[in-house]
N, C-alpha and C positions, 0 to 999 in steps of 0.2 A: 297270320290271319288278321285281316283288317277289322277295325272296330265296327265300322259301318260299311256295308258293301252292297252295291246294286249291280246285278248281272243280267245283261240283255233284257232290260225292262222295256216293255211296250204297253201303250195304253191308248185306246180310242173310244169314241162315243158314237152311238147311232148304229143303224143297221143298213145293209145293202148300199144303194146309191147315196143314201143320206149319211153314211158313216164318215167320220173324220178321224184320221189317225193323228193323235196329238203328240205322243212321245214315241220315238223310234230308236231301238237299240241303245238304251241308256246304260252306260257302264261307269261305275265310280267307286273308288276306295278311299275311305277317310280314316285317318289315325285318331286314336283317343287323344282328346285335348286340342285337336286341330280346329282352327277357325277358317271355314271355307265360305267364300261368297260366290253365289251363282247369279250372274248378270244376264239379263235377257229383256225381251220386249213383250208388250201386251199381246196375248194370244199365242205366246211361244210355249205355253204349258208349264210355267214356273209353279203356279199354284197346284196344278195336277201332280207335279213331281213332289212337292212338299207334302201334299195330302197323302200320297202313296207311302212316303217315308213315315208319316205319322200314323199310318194304318187306317186312315179314314176312307180310302178307296183301295181296291185291289188291282194290281196290274193284270193285263190280259195274258201276258206271258213274261217269263223271266222271274227273278226273285230278289227280295231285299232282305238282308240279314243284319242283325245287330248282336254283336258278341257271339257270332256263329249260329244264332238262332233265327229262324225265319220269322219275319214280322207278319203276324196274322191278327189284324185288328188294332185299335188304339190301345194305349197303355200309359201309365204314369212315368214310364222310363223315357218318354219323349214329351218334353214341354213345348207347347205350340203357342206362338204369338202371331196373330193375324194383323192386317192393316186396320181393320175395324176392331174396336175394343171389346165388344160383346160382354159388357158388364151389366149386372142387374141394377136398374136405375133406382130401385127402392131400398137398396142395401148400401151400407157405408163401405169405404175402402177396406176397412178391417174385415167386414163380413164377407165381401166379395172374395178376398184371399182365403178366409177361413173356410169357405165353401169347398175349395179345392183341397185344403189340408184335411178337412173332415172326411172327404171321400177317399183319400189315399192312405191316411194314417189312422185307420179306424180303431186300432188297439191302443193308441197313445192316450195319455191322460189329458184332461182339459188344460192343465197348466202347460204341458209340453206343447200342445197344439198352439196355445196362445203365444208362447215364447217363440215358436217357429214363425208365426204370422208377424209378430213384432219385429223379428230379425230382418225379414225380407222387405217389409214395409219401410223400415228404417234404411235398409240397404239402397233402395231406389229413391231415398230422399223425401218420403211422404209421411214421416212420423208426425209432423205438425198437422197433417190433413187426414189422419186415420179415421176420423168420425164423420168426414164429409161424404155426401152422396155424389155420384158421378155428374149430376147436373150442375154441381157447384165447382167442378174442376175444369181446367182448360184441357185442350186436346192432348198436350204433352203430359199432363198429370194423369189423364185417363190411360194413356199408353204405358206409363210407369206402373200403374196398378196391374195391367195385363202382364207385364214382365215379372213383377213381384209374385203374382199368382202362379205363373209357370215355374219360377225358381223355387217356390215354396213346396212344390211337389218333389223336389230333389231328383229331377230327371237325369238320365245319363247323357242325354243329348238335347240341346236347345235348338228349336226350329223357329226361325224368324222370317215370316212371309211379308216382306215389304212393310215392316212395322212403323217406319218413320216417314213414309212417302206423303202422308196427308198433313204433315206438320210444317210450320214455318221454319225458316232457315236457322234461327237462333235456337229454338227449342230442339230442332233436329240435331244440331251440332252438340248441344249439351247431352242429349240422350245417346248420341254416338259415343261420347266420352264415358257416359255411365255404363253402356254396354261393354266397352273395352275394360273398364275398371272391374266390373262384375266377372267378366270372363277370366281376367288375371287372378281374381280372388277365389273364384269357385272352381277354376280349372275344368269347366265344362267343355264338351265338344259342341261346337256351334256351326249351324248351317244358316247363312243369311241369304235370303232372296232379295235382290235389289236391282233397280234400274239406274242407280247412280254410281258411276265409275269412281268418283272421288271417295264416296262412302266405302266402296269395296276396298280401295287401296288403303284407306285410313285404318280399317279394322281387320282385314283378312291376312292369312298366311298364303292362301292361294285364291286366285280368281278363275272361275270356270264359266265361259260364256255358253248359253243355251241358244242355239240358232233359232230364227223365226219359224213358227209353225205354219202349216201342219207338218207332221213328221219331224218334229224338232229333235235335235240330238246335240251332244256336247261338242264344243269346239276345243281348241288346244288349251292346256293349263297355262296360266300366267303366275309365276311365283313372285310373291311380294317380298323382295329382299331389302326391306327397310327396317332400321332399328326401331325398337319400341322404347318408350311411348312415342307416338307420332304426332308431331305438332303441325297443324294445317299451314300456318304461316312459314314455318321453317322448311317444310316440304317443298314450298314454292321455289326454293333456291336449290333443291336437290336434283342433280342431273339424272340420277337413277329414277326418281319420281317422275320427272318430265318424260323420260323415255318410256317408262311403263305406261303412263297415262296416254301417251301418244299411240303406243302399240295396241293397247286394249281398245281405245276409241276408234282407231283406224280399222281394226278387225271388225268391230260392230258396224261401222259405217259400210264396210265392204260387203258383209253378209246381208245387210239391210238393202243395199243397192241391188245386189244380185237377186234378192227375193222380190223386191218391189219395183224393179226397173220398169218404167213406163215411157213410151214415146208417143208423139201425136202432134198434129198441127192445130193451132188455135184459129178460130174464125176472128176476123177483125172486129174491133169494137165500133158500134155505130157512132156516127158523128152527131150526137145530140147532147145538150147541156141540161143539167137539172134545174128545176125551179124550187127555191126554198120558200116555205111559208114565211110571211112577214118580211119578204124582201122589198115590198113596196114601202118606201120610207118618205117622210116629209122632205121637201127639197133641201133644206139646210142640213138636216141630218144625213141625207144621202151624200151631199157634197163633203161633209166632214168624214164620213165613212170612206169615200173614195180617196180623200187626201191621206187618210191614215193607211189605207190599203197599199199605198205606194211605198210605205215604210216596211220593206220586207224583213228588216232586222228586228222589228217588234210586231210581227204578225200575230203572235199570241203574247199577251202581257198580263202576268200575275202581279198585281200591285197591292202590297201590304195586306195580303189575304189572311184572315183569321177565321177559325172555326171554334165556337164556344158552345158547350152543352150545359144545360142546367143539371145539377146533381143534388142529392139531399144535403150535401155539405157546401153547396154554393156553386157558382159558375166554374166550369172546368175548361180551360183553353187547350184544345187538342192540337191545333195548328196555329202558330204564333208568328205573324209578320212574314209570310212566305212571299218572296219576290223572285221573279224569273221572267226572262224574255226569250221567246223562241223565234228564230228566223223562219221565213216561209220555206217549206220543203225540208226543214230540219227534223231529224229523228233523235229524240232524247229518251234515255232510260232513267227511271227514278228507283233508287235502291235504299234500303234501310231495314232495321229490325222490325219484327212484328209489333204492331201497336204504335208505330211512329207517325201514323197519319198519311201514309202514301196513298191509300185508297180514298181517304177523305179528300185529299187534294184533287184526285182524278174525278171523283163524283161531283165535286163542286164545279170543275171545268165542264163536265157533261151536263150540268144544270139539274142534276138529280139530288143535290144536297145544297141547301141554302147557305150562302156566304154570310157569315156573321158581321164581318167588317172588311173593308177594302173592296177590290173588284177584279174581275177578269175580263179583258178585252180581246175579242177574236175578230181579226180583220176589220177593226174600227167600230165594232158593235159590242156593247156590254152583254155578257152572259147573264141572263135573268131567268133561265128555264131551259128545259130540254128542247132539242130541235135536230132535224136531220142534217144540219150543217156540221154536226159532230157524230161520227160513227163510233160506237162503243162495243168492245169485245170483252166480256167478263170471263172469269175462270170457268164458269158453267155457261154454256152457250145460249140458254134460254130460248130454245126453239119451240114451236107448236108441235108436239109429238105426233099428232094425227095428220100433219101436212107433210108433203114431200120436200126435199131439199129445194127444188125449183120454186114451189109455192111459198116457202119460208123466205126466200130472197125476193120473190116477186112482190110481196106485201109492201116492202119499203120502196121498191122501184116504181110501183104504180103511183105512190104518193109524190115522189120527187121528180118524176118525168111525166106529168100529166099531159104535156103537149106532144109526146112521142106516140107513134102508133103501136099497135100490139106487137107487131113483128120486131120493131126496134126494141121494145121492152124485153121481149123474149131473147133477142140477141145479147142484150146487156147481161141478163141473168145467166145465160149459157156461157158467155165469155168468162165471167168471174168464177163460175162453178168449174169450168174447165181449168182455169188458172190454178185453182186450189186442188186439182187432181180428182175431181168428182164427175168427170165426163160420162162415166158409165153408171153413175148412181144418182142422177138428177131426179129421177122419179121414185126413189126409195123413200119411204116414210122415215122421219127423224127417229121414231121409236125403234126402228130396225137397225139403226146405225151404231157403230162403236163411238166411244168418247172422242177419239181422234177425228172421225168423220164428221161428227156433229160440230166440233170446233172448226173444221174446215168450212162448213156451211156458215157458221158465225162470222168467220173472216171474209168470206165471199159477200155476205149480206152487208157488212160494214163498208167494204170497198165499193160495192155496187151503188151505194147512195152518193158516191162522189163527194164525200165530206170535205170540209175545209180543214178539219182537225180530227185525227184518228186517235182514239183513247183505248189503250189495252191494259186491262187490270189482271195481272198474272195469267195471261191467256193460255199458257201451256202448263200451268202448275199441277194439273190433275193427270198429266199424260206421262207415259213411259219415255225413256230416253230417245229411242229411235223415232217415235212419233213426234216428240218434241223437236228433235233435230230436223226432221223432215219439214215440220210446219214453220220452223224458223226460216228455213230456206225458202219455203213458199211465201211467207210474209215478206221477206227481203226482195224476192223476185217481183211480187205485185207492187210493193212500195216503190221499187226502182222505176217501174213503168208509170206510176201515178204521181210520184214525188209529193204525196200528201204530207202535210205537217203531222208529226206523230209523237205521242208520249206513251211509253210503256212502263208500267209498274211491275217490278220483278224482285225476287229475293235471290236470283241466280246470278252470281258474279260473271260467269262466262256468257250467259245470255245478254246481260247488260252491255258487255264489251262487243259482242258479236253484232248487235243490232244498231248501236247508237253512234251518233256524232259526238254527243256529250253525255256523261253520266252525272246525274244529280244525286248527291248523297245527303240523306236526311238524318238529322239528329234524332235521338230517342224522344218519344212523347212521355208525358204531355209537354206542351209548349214546343212542339217539334217545328223545325224550320230547315232551311237550306244550310247544310253544314259545310259542304265542299262541292266544287264542280270540277270534273275531270274531262279534258278534251281527249277523244279517242282518235289519235292521229294515225290510223291504220287505213291503207288503201281499200277502196271498194271496187268491185263487189267482193264480199268476204265469204269464205267458207270456213267451217270448223277446222278442216285440215290445214288451211292456210294460217288460221289463227295459231294453231299449235306449233307451227314452224316459224312464225314471225318473231324476230328477236325482241320486239317491243311488247309482245303479248304478256309475258310473265311479269314485266315491270308494271304494266297497267293493272294486272291482276293483284299484284302485291299492294298497290296503292289502295284498291278497294278493300282487300282483306284487312289491311292495317286500320283503315277507317272503321270498319265494322267491329274489329277487335277493340278499338279504342272506346267504342260506345256500348260494349257488352258489359252491362253492370249486373254482377251477381247472378242469382237464380233467374232463369228465363220465365218462370211462372209469376203471374202478377201477385204482389204481396200487399198492395195498397188499393184503396178505393179508386184513386186517380188512375192507376194502371189498368184496373179492371174495366173502368169506363172507356179508357182509350182503346184497349184491345177489343172490347166488345164492339166499339164503333167501327174499327177496321174490319172485323169479321162480318158485321152486318152489311157494310158497304160492299165487301167482296162477294 
């Protein structure tokens, strides 16, 4: 008899023509103490599945049993950790965990309850912060509280629903290590829902893909036959890791393509050029700009750029003497740990954040404010929710193409919306779109401005793997056609290599600067499949991972005022 078993589980929502079948014929057997990772995409039913196992919803048919007993409703034998932390903001770390302990161990003495809370708060490394409120904690610390709360209930099985997906790379890596350590120590059965293949390989005994919905079902099991403990950098040299990573990724790509295959012809782009506000310059300034514009090797020039913030303890230098030149048409990635100033550099280039010292020159003109010669795509696409995709893109197009007629403007808008895969959704309101669709609109809007410099700040950070992979392909396709000079801030090593001609590695903040520059000498056009098969790919990946490991100092959570200010600046900018 299996410890946890799902037999022919089906679940849908709605009635009649409006009904959507989410899960179809789900069968799964899990042994006690096993760590299973379920990978899938947005809308595939991962959260519906984990909610059914938790007893928060009931299957339409089939049954779920734990230790031979049918699951009927929620219970303390299943500890659940969601992506959102769901903490009471007015209560301390200790009190948030105690709330769960009080509800489960009603007959225990006060001393026993407090000892239990202390044990699990210490286990997740928050003993020093037990009296803090959630607002005083970073995202990683808040998620640790959620894990401690779940563990303190002594569940038989721990259910983790994408608990780390909203965190930066360093915090995520440290919490992955924490989860594996706790799993080894507590011997709990764990089901992890994730969209990160590397995370699944790092933590799990088995990886089970959930096919895209509707009617999502399980694909084949992938056994993770790698020795524990697993080291990220060491795995990069392991042929078994490389093969497993390639097999899982290829399977997900294949089922995604099969589900979302689209074909269609694109209308040609109208032959009109944008007019940028402020382009009328004094004669001498215009001559100087034209002379500088001929220098394609210094199309964008960051010269001794500093960013200093006032703090109660005095000035804090977040970015210190940042120097970089971009060639015209070059695509660079900027990578580094959270709080290192990546987003600060990007927002200064966008003209959204004042430069404290030094300067940024774009095509012979100094950046001294925001302008449509720079297209910006943030992690959240910032659309007008009541406007359609077409109208959201048209707002910018009308400003930079004042000399074009209405039909030409329509053609520009439709061209880029088609390019990002929204040919059938141009007239859908942004509020009715998924995160992935909204980000497509944001990308279309940025390209439609025909900017001189495209700035992307973690543009796919909030998306699941399949959507992220698709939009990376979309971005590369449109960039290839426009050859716009581009800078992309990312924490994803694979994304940095896939997109860029060069990867700029930033040292930790404060006083962050360019630490190392890596040339990505891989042929274009690139696909994720080609990357995984190219002999140079894992060498480049190793170089980035080694740099990040070198600059990983201690606990990822900020311990000093300097780091608090630096991290807050990056989060605000993002």
